[in-house]
N, CA, C and O atoms as CSV, one atom per row, in Angstrom:
chain,resi,resn,atom,element,x,y,z
A,1,MET,N,N,112.918,49.181,91.565
A,1,MET,CA,C,113.871,48.352,92.274
A,1,MET,C,C,114.105,47.077,91.463
A,1,MET,O,O,113.154,46.472,90.968
A,2,GLU,N,N,115.352,46.675,91.329
A,2,GLU,CA,C,115.619,45.482,90.530
A,2,GLU,C,C,115.649,44.237,91.407
A,2,GLU,O,O,115.813,44.322,92.624
A,3,LYS,N,N,115.490,43.088,90.773
A,3,LYS,CA,C,115.489,41.828,91.508
A,3,LYS,C,C,116.831,41.604,92.182
A,3,LYS,O,O,117.880,41.969,91.651
A,4,GLN,N,N,116.780,40.996,93.360
A,4,GLN,CA,C,117.982,40.691,94.110
A,4,GLN,C,C,118.734,39.554,93.430
A,4,GLN,O,O,118.122,38.604,92.942
A,5,GLN,N,N,120.059,39.650,93.399
A,5,GLN,CA,C,120.877,38.634,92.755
A,5,GLN,C,C,121.512,37.672,93.753
A,5,GLN,O,O,122.145,36.698,93.344
A,6,SER,N,N,121.359,37.923,95.048
A,6,SER,CA,C,121.923,37.049,96.056
A,6,SER,C,C,121.263,35.676,95.984
A,6,SER,O,O,120.136,35.545,95.507
A,7,GLU,N,N,121.968,34.661,96.460
A,7,GLU,CA,C,121.420,33.306,96.430
A,7,GLU,C,C,120.203,33.171,97.343
A,7,GLU,O,O,119.233,32.508,96.977
A,8,VAL,N,N,120.239,33.787,98.521
A,8,VAL,CA,C,119.127,33.685,99.470
A,8,VAL,C,C,118.705,35.090,99.877
A,8,VAL,O,O,119.522,35.884,100.344
A,9,VAL,N,N,117.427,35.389,99.697
A,9,VAL,CA,C,116.868,36.685,100.063
A,9,VAL,C,C,115.618,36.437,100.892
A,9,VAL,O,O,114.792,35.599,100.530
A,10,LEU,N,N,115.470,37.157,102.003
A,10,LEU,CA,C,114.272,37.040,102.833
A,10,LEU,C,C,113.617,38.400,102.972
A,10,LEU,O,O,114.271,39.383,103.320
A,11,PHE,N,N,112.339,38.449,102.702
A,11,PHE,CA,C,111.536,39.632,102.951
A,11,PHE,C,C,110.897,39.423,104.319
A,11,PHE,O,O,109.974,38.620,104.451
A,12,ARG,N,N,111.355,40.101,105.295
A,12,ARG,CA,C,110.892,40.072,106.673
A,12,ARG,C,C,112.051,39.637,107.551
A,12,ARG,O,O,112.958,38.934,107.103
A,13,HIS,N,N,112.013,40.058,108.795
A,13,HIS,CA,C,113.101,39.739,109.704
A,13,HIS,C,C,112.995,38.300,110.201
A,13,HIS,O,O,111.947,37.876,110.690
A,14,TRP,N,N,114.078,37.565,110.072
A,14,TRP,CA,C,114.213,36.209,110.588
A,14,TRP,C,C,115.511,36.168,111.368
A,14,TRP,O,O,116.239,37.160,111.397
A,15,PRO,N,N,115.819,35.050,112.000
A,15,PRO,CA,C,117.114,34.957,112.680
A,15,PRO,C,C,118.246,35.324,111.713
A,15,PRO,O,O,118.107,35.192,110.497
A,16,ARG,N,N,119.354,35.781,112.271
A,16,ARG,CA,C,120.470,36.250,111.441
A,16,ARG,C,C,120.871,35.247,110.371
A,16,ARG,O,O,121.191,35.623,109.243
A,17,LYS,N,N,120.853,33.990,110.726
A,17,LYS,CA,C,121.120,32.943,109.738
A,17,LYS,C,C,119.992,31.928,109.826
A,17,LYS,O,O,119.589,31.533,110.920
A,18,LEU,N,N,119.492,31.516,108.697
A,18,LEU,CA,C,118.451,30.510,108.645
A,18,LEU,C,C,119.131,29.174,108.378
A,18,LEU,O,O,119.630,28.929,107.279
A,19,LYS,N,N,119.147,28.315,109.389
A,19,LYS,CA,C,119.821,27.015,109.306
A,19,LYS,C,C,121.286,27.191,108.907
A,19,LYS,O,O,121.823,26.408,108.124
A,20,GLY,N,N,121.925,28.227,109.453
A,20,GLY,CA,C,123.332,28.466,109.190
A,20,GLY,C,C,123.614,29.153,107.862
A,20,GLY,O,O,124.772,29.401,107.528
A,21,LYS,N,N,122.580,29.459,107.110
A,21,LYS,CA,C,122.723,30.073,105.786
A,21,LYS,C,C,122.533,31.579,105.917
A,21,LYS,O,O,121.473,32.046,106.333
A,22,ALA,N,N,123.563,32.332,105.561
A,22,ALA,CA,C,123.442,33.788,105.580
A,22,ALA,C,C,122.496,34.214,104.463
A,22,ALA,O,O,122.393,33.539,103.439
A,23,TYR,N,N,121.815,35.320,104.660
A,23,TYR,CA,C,120.880,35.787,103.643
A,23,TYR,C,C,120.878,37.310,103.593
A,23,TYR,O,O,121.380,37.978,104.497
A,24,VAL,N,N,120.318,37.829,102.545
A,24,VAL,CA,C,120.114,39.261,102.396
A,24,VAL,C,C,118.724,39.580,102.919
A,24,VAL,O,O,117.742,38.973,102.492
A,25,TYR,N,N,118.639,40.535,103.846
A,25,TYR,CA,C,117.343,40.946,104.383
A,25,TYR,C,C,116.809,42.118,103.572
A,25,TYR,O,O,117.527,43.083,103.313
A,26,VAL,N,N,115.557,42.029,103.176
A,26,VAL,CA,C,114.895,43.120,102.466
A,26,VAL,C,C,113.724,43.579,103.323
A,26,VAL,O,O,112.760,42.837,103.515
A,27,GLY,N,N,113.805,44.788,103.831
A,27,GLY,CA,C,112.715,45.349,104.630
A,27,GLY,C,C,111.573,45.778,103.721
A,27,GLY,O,O,111.790,46.182,102.579
A,28,GLU,N,N,110.380,45.688,104.232
A,28,GLU,CA,C,109.190,46.067,103.459
A,28,GLU,C,C,108.323,47.022,104.249
A,28,GLU,O,O,108.092,46.823,105.442
A,29,ASP,N,N,107.848,48.048,103.588
A,29,ASP,CA,C,106.833,48.935,104.140
A,29,ASP,C,C,105.494,48.304,103.735
A,29,ASP,O,O,105.091,48.386,102.575
A,30,LEU,N,N,104.823,47.688,104.679
A,30,LEU,CA,C,103.616,46.933,104.344
A,30,LEU,C,C,102.438,47.822,103.957
A,30,LEU,O,O,101.423,47.329,103.464
A,31,THR,N,N,102.565,49.113,104.174
A,31,THR,CA,C,101.520,50.023,103.712
A,31,THR,C,C,101.784,50.492,102.282
A,31,THR,O,O,100.910,51.072,101.639
A,32,ASN,N,N,102.996,50.238,101.795
A,32,ASN,CA,C,103.383,50.626,100.439
A,32,ASN,C,C,104.313,49.547,99.889
A,32,ASN,O,O,105.524,49.753,99.808
A,33,LYS,N,N,103.757,48.412,99.515
A,33,LYS,CA,C,104.543,47.237,99.121
A,33,LYS,C,C,105.323,47.485,97.839
A,33,LYS,O,O,104.827,48.087,96.886
A,34,SER,N,N,106.556,47.003,97.849
A,34,SER,CA,C,107.441,47.221,96.706
A,34,SER,C,C,107.049,46.333,95.522
A,34,SER,O,O,106.412,45.292,95.682
A,35,ASP,N,N,107.447,46.777,94.347
A,35,ASP,CA,C,107.233,45.966,93.145
A,35,ASP,C,C,107.969,44.637,93.256
A,35,ASP,O,O,107.513,43.617,92.740
A,36,LEU,N,N,109.113,44.661,93.935
A,36,LEU,CA,C,109.895,43.434,94.102
A,36,LEU,C,C,109.107,42.392,94.906
A,36,LEU,O,O,109.047,41.226,94.514
A,37,LEU,N,N,108.507,42.805,96.024
A,37,LEU,CA,C,107.686,41.886,96.818
A,37,LEU,C,C,106.507,41.380,96.000
A,37,LEU,O,O,106.222,40.182,95.999
A,38,LEU,N,N,105.827,42.271,95.311
A,38,LEU,CA,C,104.662,41.873,94.513
A,38,LEU,C,C,105.049,40.950,93.369
A,38,LEU,O,O,104.247,40.116,92.948
A,39,ASP,N,N,106.266,41.087,92.864
A,39,ASP,CA,C,106.761,40.201,91.817
A,39,ASP,C,C,107.037,38.798,92.369
A,39,ASP,O,O,106.727,37.795,91.726
A,40,TYR,N,N,107.625,38.745,93.572
A,40,TYR,CA,C,107.961,37.444,94.170
A,40,TYR,C,C,106.765,36.760,94.819
A,40,TYR,O,O,106.759,35.535,94.934
A,41,ASN,N,N,105.759,37.505,95.242
A,41,ASN,CA,C,104.566,36.923,95.864
A,41,ASN,C,C,103.318,37.604,95.311
A,41,ASN,O,O,102.620,38.309,96.040
A,42,PRO,N,N,103.033,37.393,94.016
A,42,PRO,CA,C,101.929,38.108,93.373
A,42,PRO,C,C,100.535,37.677,93.825
A,42,PRO,O,O,99.583,38.445,93.690
A,43,VAL,N,N,100.401,36.474,94.355
A,43,VAL,CA,C,99.079,35.981,94.752
A,43,VAL,C,C,98.674,36.543,96.112
A,43,VAL,O,O,97.621,37.167,96.237
A,44,HIS,N,N,99.507,36.324,97.129
A,44,HIS,CA,C,99.150,36.738,98.491
A,44,HIS,C,C,99.631,38.147,98.819
A,44,HIS,O,O,99.068,38.807,99.693
A,45,LYS,N,N,100.664,38.609,98.127
A,45,LYS,CA,C,101.181,39.979,98.282
A,45,LYS,C,C,101.540,40.302,99.725
A,45,LYS,O,O,101.252,41.396,100.212
A,46,LYS,N,N,102.175,39.341,100.416
A,46,LYS,CA,C,102.553,39.590,101.798
A,46,LYS,C,C,103.882,38.913,102.115
A,46,LYS,O,O,104.392,38.107,101.336
A,47,VAL,N,N,104.423,39.257,103.265
A,47,VAL,CA,C,105.659,38.665,103.740
A,47,VAL,C,C,105.316,37.619,104.787
A,47,VAL,O,O,104.229,37.685,105.361
A,48,PRO,N,N,106.180,36.665,105.062
A,48,PRO,CA,C,107.537,36.542,104.566
A,48,PRO,C,C,107.592,35.854,103.204
A,48,PRO,O,O,106.689,35.112,102.817
A,49,VAL,N,N,108.670,36.125,102.503
A,49,VAL,CA,C,108.976,35.459,101.238
A,49,VAL,C,C,110.454,35.101,101.271
A,49,VAL,O,O,111.297,35.944,101.578
A,50,LEU,N,N,110.760,33.865,100.958
A,50,LEU,CA,C,112.136,33.413,100.806
A,50,LEU,C,C,112.408,33.303,99.318
A,50,LEU,O,O,111.623,32.700,98.585
A,51,VAL,N,N,113.500,33.874,98.870
A,51,VAL,CA,C,113.909,33.738,97.482
A,51,VAL,C,C,115.232,32.998,97.494
A,51,VAL,O,O,116.224,33.482,98.038
A,52,TYR,N,N,115.239,31.827,96.891
A,52,TYR,CA,C,116.448,30.996,96.863
A,52,TYR,C,C,116.742,30.644,95.415
A,52,TYR,O,O,115.931,30.005,94.745
A,53,SER,N,N,117.891,31.057,94.942
A,53,SER,CA,C,118.316,30.823,93.558
A,53,SER,C,C,117.254,31.284,92.564
A,53,SER,O,O,116.984,30.613,91.568
A,54,GLY,N,N,116.660,32.433,92.849
A,54,GLY,CA,C,115.684,33.025,91.930
A,54,GLY,C,C,114.269,32.507,92.056
A,54,GLY,O,O,113.369,33.039,91.405
A,55,GLN,N,N,114.037,31.490,92.868
A,55,GLN,CA,C,112.695,30.930,93.065
A,55,GLN,C,C,112.130,31.416,94.395
A,55,GLN,O,O,112.831,31.394,95.407
A,56,SER,N,N,110.876,31.852,94.406
A,56,SER,CA,C,110.296,32.383,95.634
A,56,SER,C,C,109.401,31.359,96.331
A,56,SER,O,O,108.699,30.574,95.694
A,57,ILE,N,N,109.455,31.398,97.667
A,57,ILE,CA,C,108.635,30.549,98.522
A,57,ILE,C,C,107.985,31.473,99.543
A,57,ILE,O,O,108.677,32.235,100.218
A,58,ALA,N,N,106.670,31.412,99.659
A,58,ALA,CA,C,105.945,32.279,100.587
A,58,ALA,C,C,105.377,31.469,101.742
A,58,ALA,O,O,105.277,30.244,101.669
A,59,GLU,N,N,105.010,32.164,102.802
A,59,GLU,CA,C,104.385,31.624,104.007
A,59,GLU,C,C,105.429,31.036,104.960
A,59,GLU,O,O,106.279,30.244,104.552
A,60,SER,N,N,105.356,31.428,106.214
A,60,SER,CA,C,106.343,31.046,107.224
A,60,SER,C,C,106.557,29.543,107.337
A,60,SER,O,O,107.693,29.073,107.274
A,61,LEU,N,N,105.486,28.794,107.502
A,61,LEU,CA,C,105.618,27.353,107.703
A,61,LEU,C,C,106.197,26.667,106.475
A,61,LEU,O,O,107.004,25.746,106.599
A,62,ILE,N,N,105.795,27.105,105.307
A,62,ILE,CA,C,106.320,26.521,104.068
A,62,ILE,C,C,107.803,26.834,103.932
A,62,ILE,O,O,108.575,25.994,103.471
A,63,ILE,N,N,108.206,28.042,104.332
A,63,ILE,CA,C,109.627,28.404,104.303
A,63,ILE,C,C,110.421,27.506,105.243
A,63,ILE,O,O,111.511,27.053,104.893
A,64,LEU,N,N,109.886,27.247,106.433
A,64,LEU,CA,C,110.575,26.363,107.377
A,64,LEU,C,C,110.690,24.941,106.837
A,64,LEU,O,O,111.747,24.318,106.941
A,65,GLU,N,N,109.601,24.427,106.258
A,65,GLU,CA,C,109.639,23.086,105.669
A,65,GLU,C,C,110.665,23.017,104.538
A,65,GLU,O,O,111.450,22.073,104.454
A,66,TYR,N,N,110.647,24.025,103.676
A,66,TYR,CA,C,111.591,24.075,102.559
A,66,TYR,C,C,113.025,24.116,103.080
A,66,TYR,O,O,113.905,23.436,102.551
A,67,SER,N,N,113.254,24.918,104.117
A,67,SER,CA,C,114.592,25.030,104.697
A,67,SER,C,C,115.065,23.694,105.256
A,67,SER,O,O,116.222,23.313,105.076
A,68,ASP,N,N,114.163,22.982,105.935
A,68,ASP,CA,C,114.522,21.659,106.451
A,68,ASP,C,C,114.878,20.698,105.323
A,68,ASP,O,O,115.819,19.914,105.446
A,69,ASP,N,N,114.135,20.757,104.236
A,69,ASP,CA,C,114.400,19.863,103.102
A,69,ASP,C,C,115.657,20.268,102.331
A,69,ASP,O,O,116.442,19.416,101.916
A,70,CYS,N,N,115.833,21.549,102.150
A,70,CYS,CA,C,116.917,22.058,101.316
A,70,CYS,C,C,118.269,22.003,102.023
A,70,CYS,O,O,119.267,21.586,101.435
A,71,TRP,N,N,118.297,22.423,103.278
A,71,TRP,CA,C,119.540,22.471,104.045
A,71,TRP,C,C,119.442,21.484,105.195
A,71,TRP,O,O,119.283,21.874,106.352
A,72,ASN,N,N,119.539,20.210,104.868
A,72,ASN,CA,C,119.316,19.162,105.861
A,72,ASN,C,C,120.577,18.760,106.617
A,72,ASN,O,O,120.580,17.729,107.290
A,73,ASN,N,N,121.646,19.542,106.524
A,73,ASN,CA,C,122.869,19.215,107.245
A,73,ASN,C,C,122.921,19.876,108.627
A,73,ASN,O,O,123.936,19.787,109.319
A,74,THR,N,N,121.842,20.531,109.026
A,74,THR,CA,C,121.750,21.142,110.359
A,74,THR,C,C,120.492,20.617,111.057
A,74,THR,O,O,119.681,19.908,110.462
A,75,ALA,N,N,120.355,20.979,112.313
A,75,ALA,CA,C,119.194,20.517,113.095
A,75,ALA,C,C,117.890,20.956,112.428
A,75,ALA,O,O,117.806,22.037,111.846
A,76,LYS,N,N,116.887,20.103,112.523
A,76,LYS,CA,C,115.572,20.389,111.943
A,76,LYS,C,C,114.903,21.553,112.675
A,76,LYS,O,O,115.044,21.704,113.889
A,77,LEU,N,N,114.188,22.356,111.929
A,77,LEU,CA,C,113.422,23.456,112.499
A,77,LEU,C,C,112.039,22.992,112.941
A,77,LEU,O,O,111.451,23.558,113.862
A,78,LEU,N,N,111.526,21.959,112.278
A,78,LEU,CA,C,110.196,21.436,112.563
A,78,LEU,C,C,110.298,20.025,113.134
A,78,LEU,O,O,111.296,19.340,112.909
A,79,PRO,N,N,109.287,19.587,113.861
A,79,PRO,CA,C,109.321,18.235,114.439
A,79,PRO,C,C,109.394,17.155,113.355
A,79,PRO,O,O,108.853,17.318,112.261
A,80,GLU,N,N,110.064,16.066,113.674
A,80,GLU,CA,C,110.138,14.913,112.765
A,80,GLU,C,C,108.803,14.175,112.709
A,80,GLU,O,O,108.423,13.645,111.664
A,81,ASP,N,N,108.093,14.142,113.839
A,81,ASP,CA,C,106.835,13.402,113.937
A,81,ASP,C,C,105.770,14.026,113.031
A,81,ASP,O,O,105.474,15.213,113.164
A,82,PRO,N,N,105.187,13.241,112.107
A,82,PRO,CA,C,104.175,13.777,111.189
A,82,PRO,C,C,102.972,14.399,111.900
A,82,PRO,O,O,102.441,15.416,111.454
A,83,HIS,N,N,102.547,13.790,112.999
A,83,HIS,CA,C,101.398,14.327,113.735
A,83,HIS,C,C,101.723,15.712,114.307
A,83,HIS,O,O,100.905,16.629,114.231
A,84,GLN,N,N,102.910,15.851,114.871
A,84,GLN,CA,C,103.318,17.141,115.427
A,84,GLN,C,C,103.447,18.209,114.340
A,84,GLN,O,O,103.072,19.362,114.554
A,85,ARG,N,N,103.979,17.825,113.170
A,85,ARG,CA,C,104.085,18.772,112.057
A,85,ARG,C,C,102.695,19.192,111.578
A,85,ARG,O,O,102.469,20.358,111.256
A,86,THR,N,N,101.767,18.235,111.532
A,86,THR,CA,C,100.399,18.544,111.104
A,86,THR,C,C,99.747,19.528,112.061
A,86,THR,O,O,99.019,20.423,111.632
A,87,LYS,N,N,100.004,19.369,113.360
A,87,LYS,CA,C,99.445,20.297,114.336
A,87,LYS,C,C,99.936,21.717,114.069
A,87,LYS,O,O,99.199,22.677,114.297
A,88,LEU,N,N,101.155,21.860,113.595
A,88,LEU,CA,C,101.665,23.194,113.246
A,88,LEU,C,C,100.869,23.784,112.085
A,88,LEU,O,O,100.560,24.976,112.077
A,89,HIS,N,N,100.544,22.950,111.115
A,89,HIS,CA,C,99.739,23.430,109.975
A,89,HIS,C,C,98.364,23.902,110.421
A,89,HIS,O,O,97.790,24.826,109.845
A,90,LEU,N,N,97.849,23.256,111.451
A,90,LEU,CA,C,96.518,23.597,111.935
A,90,LEU,C,C,96.539,24.713,112.984
A,90,LEU,O,O,95.492,25.158,113.455
A,91,GLY,N,N,97.749,25.156,113.342
A,91,GLY,CA,C,97.887,26.236,114.310
A,91,GLY,C,C,97.616,25.816,115.739
A,91,GLY,O,O,97.188,26.625,116.562
A,92,LYS,N,N,97.865,24.546,116.036
A,92,LYS,CA,C,97.614,24.034,117.392
A,92,LYS,C,C,98.888,23.894,118.165
A,92,LYS,O,O,98.865,23.478,119.323
């Protein structure tokens, strides 16, 4: 399988648009992971993975933070309050 050329690619199901940004969805068989997934997330080898302009970002919370920073013309996905955001990192 060759690398995706779309600007935004998500491995795993997310809302139809992430912060209003359309994306290409790539389904994964987690019992038989594709070379493409392993190429984009070679360390953790799991989903979700966001690929934006050829650069990959792994982990749900990191993807949300990146989305808030990258596409800041829409409502924030995460709380503005640093304490509340930290609680998300800690799973509270």
